[in-house]
N, C-alpha and C positions, 0 to 999 in steps of 0.2 A: 567531407562533413555530411552527416545525415540530414535528410529533409523530413524525416518522420519524427513524431514525438519521442522524447528520451526521458527516462525516469532515472533519477539518482536516488539510490537507496543508501541510507546512512544508518549504521548501528552504533548506539551509544549506551554504555553501561553507566548507570548513575552512581556517583561517588557516595559513600556512606553518609547519611544524614543530609543530603543535598537535593532530595526529590523535588521539593517546592521550587527551589531556585532553578533546577534543571527544567521544570515545566514552564516557568516564566521565560527562560532563555530560549526554549524551543518555540514558544509562541512568538517571541521577538523575531526569530529567524524566519518563521512563516510570513510574518508581516513584512519583513525586509524583502523577501522574494517577490511579493506582489507588486513591487515598484519596478520590476525589470520586464522589458519587452520579452514576449514569448512565454511568460509564466502561465502555466495551465492549471496549477493547483498543487496542493501539498497536504500532508497529513502526518499524524503521529499515531503509531500503533503501540499500545501499551504492551508490556511484556506479559507472557503467560504466568500463571501462578508459580511461585517459588523461583522466579528469575528476575533480573534487574536490567535486561537489555531492551531498550526501546528501539523501534524501527521508525525512522523518519524518512518520508518520501517527498521528493521534489520533482515535479514534472514540468518540462519545458517543450516548446514547439519543435525544437531541433537541437542538434549538437552546438550550433553556433550561439544560440540564445542561452543554452545551459552554460557554455564556456564563458560567456560574458558575465553571467552571475557568479559562476564558480571562482573566477579569478578577479572579482571586483574588490576594491578597497573596503567597501562597506561589509561584504561577507567576511573578509579577512579580519576586520576589526571585531565583528560579531563572534567569530570563532575564538579569537583571543580572549574576549570577555568570558566565554564559557569554558575555557580550557581546564579550569579547576573543578568543574562540575561533573566530569565524566572520566571514564577510563576505557582503554582498549577500543578506540574508534576504528571503524572500517567503513569503506565506501565502495560501491560498484554501480555501474550503469546497466540498465536492462531496457529491453524494448518488448512491446507486446505483452501478452498475458504472463510471460515468465516472471515478471516483477512481482506478481501477487503471491508467488510460491517460494520465494527465497533464492538463495545462491544456487548456481547450477549444480554443484555437487550434492546439495541437500534437497533438491526438488522431488516431490512425490511423483509416482508414475502418472502418465497423462490421463489414465482413466479416473484416478482420484481427483485430478485437476478438473476434469469434465464434470464429475459429480458435484464438486464444490461450487462450480459456476452454475450448474443447473439448479442446485438447491437455493441459490441466491436468486436466480432469474425467474424460476417458475412462479413462486408466490407473489413476487412483485408484479410480474406481467399479468398474472391472473387478477390481482386487485386493481391494477390500472385499467384493464379491459372491462372488468365488472363495474368499476366506479364511473368510467366514462362511456359506457355502452350507449346511453341515450344520445350523447353528442357524436360519437363515432359511427353509430349505426346509419347515419345519413350519408356517410362518405363511402366511396368505392373502396375495394380491397387495397389497391395501390396507395391511396391516400391514408387509409387506416394504418397500414404497415409503416408508412412514412412518418406519420405523427407519433405512433407508439415507439418506433426506434429512435426518433429524435429526442423524445422525452426520456426514455428509459436508459439509453446508452450512457449518458453522463452519470445518472444515478447508480448504474451498475458499476461503472469503472471507478468512481470516486467514493462510493459508500458501501453498496450492498455486497460486492464481491470481496473487497477487503474485510468487511465484517464477517462474511461466510468463512473466509480462510482463517480469520482469527478464532472464530468459534470452533472450527474444525481442526485447529492446530495439532491437537494430540492425535487425531486420526490421520491427518496428512503427514505428520512427522512423528511417528511413534518412537518412543525411547527404545534403544537397542535392547534386544531380548536379554534378559538377565538369567544367568545360569545359577541355580541354587547350589550352595556349597556341597550339599549331599549328592546332587547329581554329578557335580564335577569330580567328587571323590570316587564315584562308582566306576 
């Protein structure tokens, strides 16, 4: 079993006319997970325009704590209550930054991943350092870096990088090139 944090990514397509019920059910699942040891956080990423597939992310301290939640009676009951709200469920585990960019077969090139992370990190880091400069300027370099990384890492992991990848989804995962009928006929 792994001793590093593990993320379970779940994809759910909302059943027609069941959006509000699905959202309430997802919130219930997030609340349920908070009661389990090793729970580190969760979130729901809304689908891109013209899609109905939500990405639900649950993060646990390690495989053992994720396994305890995953095979619990309370999670099983929760899944049963929501079974009519969605179609085509899929689940997979990821470790590290790969979880921000989708399934292995659909991940963008590393350079695009790096750009998406940098676009999230730079403005937040700049604002953090600008806003707290009066407090941080009294500290030595090691202490400033320690404080900023302790404060910014959770913000990046749980909010800003997922937001960046969501906003850049069309660039990170472009639709396949479409061939015009006239070009195909030529």
